[in-house]
A tleap script that builds the chain and sets N, CA, C and O, in Angstrom:
source leaprc.protein.ff14SB
mol = sequence {
  NMET LYS ALA SER GLU LEU ARG ASN ARG GLU
  ILE ALA ASP LEU ASN ILE LEU LEU LEU ASP
  LYS LEU LYS GLU GLN PHE ASN LEU ARG MET
  GLN ARG ALA THR GLY GLN LEU ALA ARG PRO
  ASP GLN LEU ARG LYS VAL ARG ARG ASP ILE
  ALA ARG ILE LYS THR VAL ILE ASN GLU LYS
  LYS ALA GLY LYS SER CSER
}
set mol.1.N position { -51.552 10.524 -7.629 }
set mol.1.CA position { -52.494 11.521 -7.132 }
set mol.1.C position { -53.079 10.485 -5.942 }
set mol.1.O position { -53.435 9.311 -6.042 }
set mol.2.N position { -53.042 11.303 -4.879 }
set mol.2.CA position { -53.386 10.716 -3.632 }
set mol.2.C position { -55.055 10.560 -2.813 }
set mol.2.O position { -55.748 11.577 -2.776 }
set mol.3.N position { -55.387 9.760 -2.434 }
set mol.3.CA position { -56.795 9.721 -1.966 }
set mol.3.C position { -57.344 11.096 -0.860 }
set mol.3.O position { -58.467 11.584 -0.739 }
set mol.4.N position { -55.924 11.471 -0.100 }
set mol.4.CA position { -56.004 12.478 0.740 }
set mol.4.C position { -56.133 14.088 -0.062 }
set mol.4.O position { -56.812 15.014 0.380 }
set mol.5.N position { -55.284 14.130 -1.359 }
set mol.5.CA position { -55.895 15.165 -2.132 }
set mol.5.C position { -57.082 15.406 -2.793 }
set mol.5.O position { -57.582 16.473 -3.150 }
set mol.6.N position { -57.543 14.025 -2.931 }
set mol.6.CA position { -59.212 13.906 -3.365 }
set mol.6.C position { -60.227 14.370 -2.528 }
set mol.6.O position { -61.276 14.891 -2.907 }
set mol.7.N position { -59.870 14.157 -1.337 }
set mol.7.CA position { -60.931 14.289 -0.106 }
set mol.7.C position { -61.182 15.464 0.130 }
set mol.7.O position { -62.119 15.802 0.853 }
set mol.8.N position { -59.977 16.691 -0.734 }
set mol.8.CA position { -60.387 18.085 -0.276 }
set mol.8.C position { -61.192 18.646 -1.340 }
set mol.8.O position { -61.778 19.718 -1.196 }
set mol.9.N position { -61.243 17.966 -2.394 }
set mol.9.CA position { -62.063 18.700 -3.505 }
set mol.9.C position { -63.593 18.412 -3.405 }
set mol.9.O position { -64.049 17.518 -2.691 }
set mol.10.N position { -64.292 19.181 -4.120 }
set mol.10.CA position { -65.554 19.117 -4.538 }
set mol.10.C position { -66.116 17.958 -5.295 }
set mol.10.O position { -65.477 17.551 -6.265 }
set mol.11.N position { -67.275 17.361 -4.952 }
set mol.11.CA position { -67.795 16.243 -5.942 }
set mol.11.C position { -67.813 16.652 -7.299 }
set mol.11.O position { -67.281 15.953 -8.161 }
set mol.12.N position { -68.550 18.049 -7.648 }
set mol.12.CA position { -68.384 18.514 -9.548 }
set mol.12.C position { -66.630 18.341 -9.701 }
set mol.12.O position { -66.139 17.536 -10.492 }
set mol.13.N position { -65.915 19.115 -8.929 }
set mol.13.CA position { -64.623 18.763 -9.291 }
set mol.13.C position { -64.063 17.203 -9.635 }
set mol.13.O position { -63.583 16.886 -10.724 }
set mol.14.N position { -64.217 16.344 -8.540 }
set mol.14.CA position { -64.102 15.303 -8.858 }
set mol.14.C position { -64.639 14.622 -10.171 }
set mol.14.O position { -63.979 13.900 -10.918 }
set mol.15.N position { -65.806 14.941 -10.299 }
set mol.15.CA position { -66.759 14.117 -11.816 }
set mol.15.C position { -66.146 15.007 -12.909 }
set mol.15.O position { -66.316 14.541 -14.036 }
set mol.16.N position { -65.700 15.781 -12.876 }
set mol.16.CA position { -64.558 16.644 -14.071 }
set mol.16.C position { -63.353 15.703 -13.998 }
set mol.16.O position { -63.140 14.946 -14.945 }
set mol.17.N position { -62.494 15.710 -12.848 }
set mol.17.CA position { -61.364 14.906 -12.909 }
set mol.17.C position { -61.629 13.714 -13.494 }
set mol.17.O position { -60.853 13.370 -14.385 }
set mol.18.N position { -62.690 12.868 -13.167 }
set mol.18.CA position { -63.012 11.371 -13.574 }
set mol.18.C position { -63.226 11.618 -15.106 }
set mol.18.O position { -62.783 10.666 -15.749 }
set mol.19.N position { -63.787 12.635 -15.916 }
set mol.19.CA position { -63.896 12.141 -17.095 }
set mol.19.C position { -62.646 12.381 -17.559 }
set mol.19.O position { -62.171 11.440 -18.195 }
set mol.20.N position { -61.785 13.589 -17.414 }
set mol.20.CA position { -60.910 13.521 -18.154 }
set mol.20.C position { -59.336 12.506 -18.018 }
set mol.20.O position { -58.329 12.465 -18.725 }
set mol.21.N position { -59.816 11.649 -16.537 }
set mol.21.CA position { -59.106 10.400 -16.537 }
set mol.21.C position { -59.831 9.313 -17.505 }
set mol.21.O position { -59.138 8.483 -18.093 }
set mol.22.N position { -60.860 9.333 -17.613 }
set mol.22.CA position { -61.944 8.029 -18.698 }
set mol.22.C position { -61.271 8.697 -19.593 }
set mol.22.O position { -60.348 7.957 -19.933 }
set mol.23.N position { -61.202 9.933 -20.311 }
set mol.23.CA position { -60.949 9.827 -21.616 }
set mol.23.C position { -59.122 9.592 -21.778 }
set mol.23.O position { -58.547 9.228 -22.804 }
set mol.24.N position { -58.722 9.797 -20.947 }
set mol.24.CA position { -57.154 9.571 -20.702 }
set mol.24.C position { -56.785 7.962 -21.099 }
set mol.24.O position { -55.959 7.492 -21.882 }
set mol.25.N position { -57.789 7.330 -20.188 }
set mol.25.CA position { -57.740 5.754 -20.368 }
set mol.25.C position { -58.014 5.409 -21.658 }
set mol.25.O position { -57.310 4.455 -21.992 }
set mol.26.N position { -59.032 5.934 -22.866 }
set mol.26.CA position { -59.726 5.764 -23.459 }
set mol.26.C position { -58.629 5.716 -24.357 }
set mol.26.O position { -58.549 4.755 -25.121 }
set mol.27.N position { -57.734 6.650 -24.378 }
set mol.27.CA position { -56.853 7.344 -25.609 }
set mol.27.C position { -55.497 6.237 -25.633 }
set mol.27.O position { -54.808 5.906 -26.598 }
set mol.28.N position { -55.378 5.703 -23.826 }
set mol.28.CA position { -54.276 5.014 -23.649 }
set mol.28.C position { -54.135 3.633 -24.532 }
set mol.28.O position { -53.225 3.108 -25.173 }
set mol.29.N position { -55.686 3.277 -24.196 }
set mol.29.CA position { -55.718 2.008 -25.104 }
set mol.29.C position { -56.163 1.752 -26.137 }
set mol.29.O position { -56.248 0.580 -26.506 }
set mol.30.N position { -56.663 3.013 -27.061 }
set mol.30.CA position { -55.823 3.017 -28.451 }
set mol.30.C position { -54.553 2.842 -28.883 }
set mol.30.O position { -54.207 2.073 -29.780 }
set mol.31.N position { -53.789 3.628 -28.179 }
set mol.31.CA position { -52.466 3.549 -28.410 }
set mol.31.C position { -51.939 2.313 -28.174 }
set mol.31.O position { -51.084 1.901 -28.959 }
set mol.32.N position { -52.360 1.478 -27.028 }
set mol.32.CA position { -52.064 -0.162 -26.983 }
set mol.32.C position { -52.409 -0.839 -28.087 }
set mol.32.O position { -51.608 -1.672 -28.509 }
set mol.33.N position { -53.213 -0.702 -28.533 }
set mol.33.CA position { -54.110 -1.466 -29.918 }
set mol.33.C position { -52.928 -1.284 -31.090 }
set mol.33.O position { -52.233 -2.133 -31.649 }
set mol.34.N position { -52.991 0.374 -31.253 }
set mol.34.CA position { -52.505 0.435 -32.503 }
set mol.34.C position { -50.773 0.253 -32.155 }
set mol.34.O position { -49.949 0.620 -32.993 }
set mol.35.N position { -50.518 -0.110 -31.358 }
set mol.35.CA position { -48.581 -0.465 -30.676 }
set mol.35.C position { -48.154 0.821 -30.546 }
set mol.35.O position { -46.975 0.953 -30.875 }
set mol.36.N position { -48.781 1.973 -30.125 }
set mol.36.CA position { -47.811 3.179 -30.011 }
set mol.36.C position { -47.855 3.663 -28.858 }
set mol.36.O position { -47.672 4.862 -28.649 }
set mol.37.N position { -48.161 2.605 -27.733 }
set mol.37.CA position { -48.235 2.910 -26.372 }
set mol.37.C position { -46.655 3.151 -25.908 }
set mol.37.O position { -46.109 2.105 -25.560 }
set mol.38.N position { -46.110 3.930 -25.864 }
set mol.38.CA position { -44.588 3.749 -25.095 }
set mol.38.C position { -44.387 3.601 -23.489 }
set mol.38.O position { -43.299 3.192 -23.082 }
set mol.39.N position { -45.104 3.828 -22.851 }
set mol.39.CA position { -45.005 3.511 -21.458 }
set mol.39.C position { -46.211 2.686 -20.674 }
set mol.39.O position { -46.922 3.273 -19.858 }
set mol.40.N position { -46.390 1.271 -20.986 }
set mol.40.CA position { -47.329 0.446 -20.565 }
set mol.40.C position { -48.033 0.884 -18.871 }
set mol.40.O position { -49.196 0.790 -18.479 }
set mol.41.N position { -46.929 1.320 -18.227 }
set mol.41.CA position { -47.504 1.490 -17.104 }
set mol.41.C position { -48.257 2.403 -16.683 }
set mol.41.O position { -48.699 2.332 -15.536 }
set mol.42.N position { -48.566 3.454 -17.506 }
set mol.42.CA position { -49.326 4.542 -17.650 }
set mol.42.C position { -50.823 3.906 -17.282 }
set mol.42.O position { -51.368 4.207 -16.221 }
set mol.43.N position { -51.417 3.042 -18.201 }
set mol.43.CA position { -52.314 2.549 -18.070 }
set mol.43.C position { -52.885 2.138 -16.656 }
set mol.43.O position { -53.989 2.507 -16.256 }
set mol.44.N position { -51.927 1.252 -15.865 }
set mol.44.CA position { -52.291 0.790 -14.716 }
set mol.44.C position { -52.563 2.221 -13.686 }
set mol.44.O position { -53.597 2.329 -13.027 }
set mol.45.N position { -51.732 3.015 -13.678 }
set mol.45.CA position { -51.967 4.237 -12.994 }
set mol.45.C position { -52.986 5.057 -13.177 }
set mol.45.O position { -53.523 5.639 -12.235 }
set mol.46.N position { -53.416 5.207 -14.610 }
set mol.46.CA position { -54.627 5.716 -14.684 }
set mol.46.C position { -55.912 5.040 -14.368 }
set mol.46.O position { -56.902 5.705 -14.062 }
set mol.47.N position { -55.938 3.487 -14.444 }
set mol.47.CA position { -56.817 2.649 -13.779 }
set mol.47.C position { -57.132 2.911 -12.484 }
set mol.47.O position { -58.276 3.189 -12.124 }
set mol.48.N position { -56.141 2.838 -11.719 }
set mol.48.CA position { -56.070 3.279 -10.291 }
set mol.48.C position { -56.344 4.575 -9.690 }
set mol.48.O position { -56.628 4.729 -8.502 }
set mol.49.N position { -56.240 5.577 -10.629 }
set mol.49.CA position { -56.315 6.766 -10.440 }
set mol.49.C position { -58.002 7.111 -10.398 }
set mol.49.O position { -58.533 7.962 -9.683 }
set mol.50.N position { -58.650 6.239 -11.331 }
set mol.50.CA position { -60.152 6.525 -11.611 }
set mol.50.C position { -60.651 5.831 -10.698 }
set mol.50.O position { -61.726 6.308 -10.332 }
set mol.51.N position { -60.271 4.633 -9.991 }
set mol.51.CA position { -60.642 3.791 -8.960 }
set mol.51.C position { -60.831 4.524 -8.002 }
set mol.51.O position { -61.973 4.474 -7.546 }
set mol.52.N position { -59.737 5.574 -7.244 }
set mol.52.CA position { -59.428 6.281 -5.927 }
set mol.52.C position { -60.685 7.291 -6.399 }
set mol.52.O position { -61.725 7.013 -5.803 }
set mol.53.N position { -60.804 8.424 -7.362 }
set mol.53.CA position { -61.761 9.101 -7.294 }
set mol.53.C position { -63.130 8.294 -6.934 }
set mol.53.O position { -63.700 8.538 -5.871 }
set mol.54.N position { -63.684 7.247 -7.920 }
set mol.54.CA position { -64.864 6.533 -7.618 }
set mol.54.C position { -65.154 6.649 -6.264 }
set mol.54.O position { -66.264 6.854 -5.772 }
set mol.55.N position { -63.724 6.455 -5.490 }
set mol.55.CA position { -64.123 5.904 -3.907 }
set mol.55.C position { -64.487 6.915 -3.130 }
set mol.55.O position { -65.221 6.829 -2.145 }
set mol.56.N position { -63.787 8.252 -3.722 }
set mol.56.CA position { -63.881 9.282 -2.528 }
set mol.56.C position { -65.341 9.690 -3.171 }
set mol.56.O position { -66.196 10.100 -2.386 }
set mol.57.N position { -65.647 9.596 -4.534 }
set mol.57.CA position { -67.283 10.251 -4.786 }
set mol.57.C position { -68.226 9.594 -3.979 }
set mol.57.O position { -68.964 10.154 -3.169 }
set mol.58.N position { -68.179 8.274 -4.243 }
set mol.58.CA position { -68.556 7.478 -3.338 }
set mol.58.C position { -68.848 7.722 -2.024 }
set mol.58.O position { -70.045 7.857 -1.767 }
set mol.59.N position { -67.817 7.842 -0.845 }
set mol.59.CA position { -67.507 8.422 0.420 }
set mol.59.C position { -68.564 9.675 0.547 }
set mol.59.O position { -69.515 9.788 1.321 }
set mol.60.N position { -68.124 10.516 -0.393 }
set mol.60.CA position { -68.775 11.667 0.026 }
set mol.60.C position { -70.503 11.717 -0.408 }
set mol.60.O position { -71.235 12.688 -0.217 }
set mol.61.N position { -70.701 11.073 -0.714 }
set mol.61.CA position { -72.056 10.859 -1.304 }
set mol.61.C position { -72.662 9.904 -0.277 }
set mol.61.O position { -73.863 10.167 -0.224 }
set mol.62.N position { -72.455 9.228 0.293 }
set mol.62.CA position { -72.702 8.389 1.327 }
set mol.62.C position { -72.777 9.278 3.145 }
set mol.62.O position { -73.588 9.135 4.060 }
set mol.63.N position { -71.634 10.091 3.030 }
set mol.63.CA position { -71.524 10.949 3.977 }
set mol.63.C position { -72.599 12.020 4.360 }
set mol.63.O position { -72.950 12.603 5.386 }
set mol.64.N position { -73.014 11.992 2.801 }
set mol.64.CA position { -73.931 13.404 2.693 }
set mol.64.C position { -75.077 13.147 3.267 }
set mol.64.O position { -75.675 13.895 4.040 }
set mol.65.N position { -75.656 11.290 2.633 }
set mol.65.CA position { -76.847 11.035 2.834 }
set mol.65.C position { -76.878 10.263 4.475 }
set mol.65.O position { -77.884 9.581 4.670 }
set mol.66.N position { -76.281 10.302 5.155 }
set mol.66.CA position { -76.243 10.234 6.585 }
set mol.66.C position { -76.675 11.139 7.557 }
set mol.66.O position { -76.543 10.873 8.751 }
savepdb mol mol.pdb
quit
């Protein structure tokens, strides 16, 4: 997921997407803890997606207040 794609979305959509990614991250962490995680690289991708979403949300909020 690219930041440019995220910038085209509304903050409400981004919050929903963020919640989904946080749930996905939790599920991947549980799979890793139980030894069932087939693709360890997924954790890194989800973590970076979460960071991108949070960054875009903060950019949009800063833009509104200016």
